[in-house]
N, C-alpha and C positions, 0 to 999 in steps of 0.2 A: 319550463324551462331552464336550457343549459347556462349554469352563470360560468364566469371567469374560475369561480374557485372549485367550480366540479371539472372544466375541461381541461385543467391545467396537465394533466398525468398525458392528454393527448400528446403534448407536447416534451415529453419527458425523456432525456435520453442519459446514459451511463457511460463515462468515458473511464476504462479502466488503464493504468499509467501501469506497464512492466517492462521496468528497465533492468538492468543487470543486479550485483550486489551480493550481498549472504555471507561476508568472508568470513564469520562467526561460525556459520555451519559446515565447513568443510570439514571433510573430504567431499561430504556428498554436492554442496552446493561450491559450485565453480564457475567461470565465467562463459562457458560454451552451454551449460546447464543451471544458471541460478536456481535459488530457491522455490521459488513462484511454482517452476515446472516440474521439482520432483516430489517426488512420494514422502512424505517424513513420517509418517503416523499408521503405514499400510494400508490405507485408504487412497481416495482420489488426491491429485497433486492441489495445491493451495491456490491455484490458477484456476482448477477444474470448478474448485469450491466459490471462488470471487465469480466466475459465471454463473455458477446456477443463484449465486445472490442477485448478480446485475438480471437474468431474467425473472424474478421476482418481482422487479420493478418497473419493468418497460419489456415493450416486444423485443423479439431478434432485430428488427432492423432499425432500430434506436440504438445498440449498443457498437459501440469502438473500442478500438485497442489502440493506445501509441505506444510503440515496440520500440527497441533497436531491430535495423533493419537484417542483424545475423540471427534475430529470434525472430522473427514475421514468420518462417513457416512453421513452427514449434506454434506459434498461437493460432493458426490457419488449423492443424492440426488437432490440438485439445480444446481449441474455444469453437470448432466447426461455424465460424462466421464467415460471412462474403469478401473477397478481396477487398472490396472498398470500403468497407469497415475498419479496416488494417492501418492504422498509420504510422507507417515504418521508418523512423529517426536516419538519417543518414549518419551522425554522430551524437553520442550524449553530451547535453546541453542543460541539465538540471530540470526540475518540474516548471518554470516560469514558463517557457518556449513550448513545452509537452503541452500543457493547460490550456495555455492562450493559443498556443497554435491551433488545438485541436478543436478548441471553442469558434475559432474564427471559419474555420471549414464549418460546423455545425451548424454555424449561422446561415451558411449558404443553403443549405438544405433546410430549414426551419428558422426564419427570423426570428420567433416566438419560442424557443427551446430553450428549456430550462436543463441544465447537465447537472448529475450527478459524478464529481471524480472521485473515483476508488483505487486507492492504492492496489496492487493483485498478492501482495504478500503475508496478508494478515488472519488472523485464527477469530472464523467470530459465530457464535451462536447464542441462541438461535437463530434463523433467518424470516422467521415471522415478526420479532421481536425488529430486529433489521429494517425489515420492509415498512416495517410502521414507523419507525425512529426516521428514517430516511424520505419518507414521503411528506412525513412532517415539516423537515427539510428543506423539502424539494417546493412545496406549498407557499411557506416563508419564504422565499427567494422570489418564487412567482410573480406572490400576490405586494411584495413589501418594500420588492426591488433591494435586497437585503445582499453581500455577500455572508452567506452561511456555513459554517463550520460543527461538525460534529464534536463531542468533546468526551471525555472520558473519565468519570470519577475517579481518584487516585483513591486504592487502596494502599500503599504504602508509598514512601519517599523518592520514586523514582528519578535519578539523577541524571539518566540518558535520554531523556523526551523534554522535548519543549514544553510548556504552559500555557495555559490562558486562561487570564484573568476575567471574571462575568461581572457585572451589575447587577440590574432588575431585570427583572422580566417585563418583556416588551407588551407593554398596555393591549396593541391589539392582537396579541398571540398568547393572552396569560392563561387561557386556561391548555394550550399546549407545552407552559415552560420553554418560550424560545426569550432568551437570555441578551441583551446587549453586551458587547465583547467590550472591555475598559484597553485591554492590550496585550501584547502576544512577551510573553518570557523565552530568554533564551534557556538551555539546557543547565540547571539549577546543582549549586554545588549541594553537600547533604543537609547542612545546615538549614540555607534557604528552603530546598524540599519538606523539610521537617515545618516550615512555617507555613509554607503554601499549602500541605496537608492539613495543618491545623484550623488553617483559616475559613476553610469549604467554599470558598468564593474562586478555587484554581481547578480547572481541569487539563488531563492528558492532551496535546496535540495530536490526533489520529492521523494527521494530513488527509482528510476526508472533507472535501469543499463542495458547497453544491452553491449553485449562480446562474442567473439567466443571463443568456449570451449578450445581451443591451446591456446590463449593470456588468460582466465585468470586462467589453467592450470599453464604457466608460473609465472605466477603473483603470485601462490600462492607457488610455488617454492620457489621462489625469496623473497618474503618479508613473506612470511608467514608458514615458514617450518614443523612446526608442523600440522597444519591445511592442509597441500597437503600431509603428510602422514596419517592423517585419511581420507581423502576424497579418496584417493587411495584404505581402505580397503572396504569403500564403494562402492569404483567401481567393484574393485575383486569379492564380495561377491553378489551383486545387479542380481537375477533373478539366483541363487544357493541356495543350500538346507541349508546353516547356514546364509542369508540374515537377517534374522530377531537378532539372536543371536549377530552378528557382528555390525547392528547398534545400538541393545544397549548397546552394549561395548565402543563402538564409541562415542555414546551420553554421557554416566557416565563417563567418561573421557575426553571430548572436554570441553575446555574454554569456558565459555560465552562471545562472542565478537561479535561486530558489522560490516559488512563486512566495514563500513567507517575505521573503528580503525584498522583491519586485511590490506584491500589492498589500497583503494580510496585517505588515506593521506599519504601514502607511493608511490605509482607508478606513472611514470614519461610521463607514454602515455595514460592520462586520456584525454577525449574528451568532449567539449556538444556541445548539439542540444539543441536552445533554443523552448522555447514550443510555440504554435500557438493557443492552445486550452484553455479554461475555465479549470481552477483546484480547488479542495478543499480537505483538506484532513479530514475534519468533524470533527474539533478537538473539539466542543461543541456545546451545544444545541442550541446557537445565531447562529453556523452558519447553522446550520438547518435551523433557521430561514430565515437566509439571503438569502440562496439558495432556499428555498421551496417556493412555487404558494400562494398568500395568496389573501384574499378575499377584497371588497373598502374598509373595515378599517383597513387595514393592518395584518389582523388576518389568520396566516397559520394552520389553523386544519385537523387533522385526525384522521379517526374514525375506530378504529383497530378490535372492535369486532363487533359481529353481532346483539347484543341486546343494545348496550350503544343510548346513547341519549345526547346532548348538549343542555342546555339551554342559550344562551348569550345573554345579557343586557348591551350594550354601552361598551362593551370593544375593544380596540384598540391595534393594533400591539403587536399582543402576540400568543405564540404556545401552540396549545391547543391538545394533544394526550389523544382519552380516549378509553376505550373499553366494558365492558358490563354493567355498571353500571351509570344510570343520574350523569353528572356534571353539575352543576351549575357557570355560574361567573355573574360577575353585576360588571360594570365600572370597571376594572381591566386598566391598560396598564403597555406595556413593561416589560410582564411576561413568563414565561415558565411555564406553566402547565402540568405534563404528569401522567397521573391516567394509572395504572396497576391494575390488580386483587391482589398484596400483598402489592404493595408500591406505594404510591402518594410524587412526587415531585414538590415544589413550589418554583421557585428563581427568583429573578431578572433578566432582558434578561443578564445585564453587569456584572452582578455576573456567568454568566455559568460557566466559567471556577472553579470557589468551590465548582461543582459536584465534583470534584475527590476528596475533604476532606472528603464528604460524606462519600463516598467509604470508605476511609481511617478511618474513625469512624467505621464502621460497621466492619470494622477489629480487631481492639481494641476491641471492645465488644463483639468479637467473633461470628455476627449474620452471620453465613456463608449463611443459608437458604436465605439470601438477595443477596448474590454476586452470 
């Protein structure tokens, strides 16, 4: 006889969050083609890899993508999903409305659904471990009425990510190492990050959440009543003639707030599953070099165009991406060189975080054509 423990997979949905961003990966990542839609490693796009992981968890019909309306065509082209599985946001309003709104929509399809929320711009391997961990998290969400997050065990004192402080393993899931969440912590300074690392009780917040539609709707009603009213309107209108009109109105009036601020930092039924897979948020070009395949001299070389050619003489430990023209590098070390048809970036590898300042400067100068 099939039990609830067995059949939760029948109700498993995946929501991929596919907004914009990635300013530290300029000039490849831009407003019209953010980082998840570009091929950074000479292989598949990050979004295509995310879709593959989603398909390892559930059937095609249960995979939804929440994205900006401007990216809907790209999502359809790369994701090969039916149009009704694309939730096109009329404007950007952060993760609370994107995730809760999609949860409300999916609840209309399956009131027993448990949803795995995945960012579209992360690098994860191997898929087998990812699938095992996320299935475990989905089971905990389905059976225990927990809002579950996946935590990444830190291996250095990262100051660019939020942290999650955990307590004891939950008794009902002890064999699976599901932990009670004590609190969320904002991005720390270096000293605090070092203390978190030494403690062993803190995980990086990777932005992956797993919950049943019932648990999330209850949490919204309790902790974010305004958000709850907004997503009820979206749910009622979804599939009706006034769907787009209601969506436009809700988004125009909604708060710009993250799911962490709206729900996670307030809820008392948070649990964490520790990731057993390799993870990166691909936050800058140095990370791309760190994660990429390199030649015997430590260079990661990616050819983007059909006609381009690289002349590399005695250069080491560098990232070089080039498109349709001749690029020559001589004796360079630890550089990022990104050549595109209309812009060239050259920076020290250790200064990769500073690329965001280039984007800010372009905005100040009104150079929209390069953004």
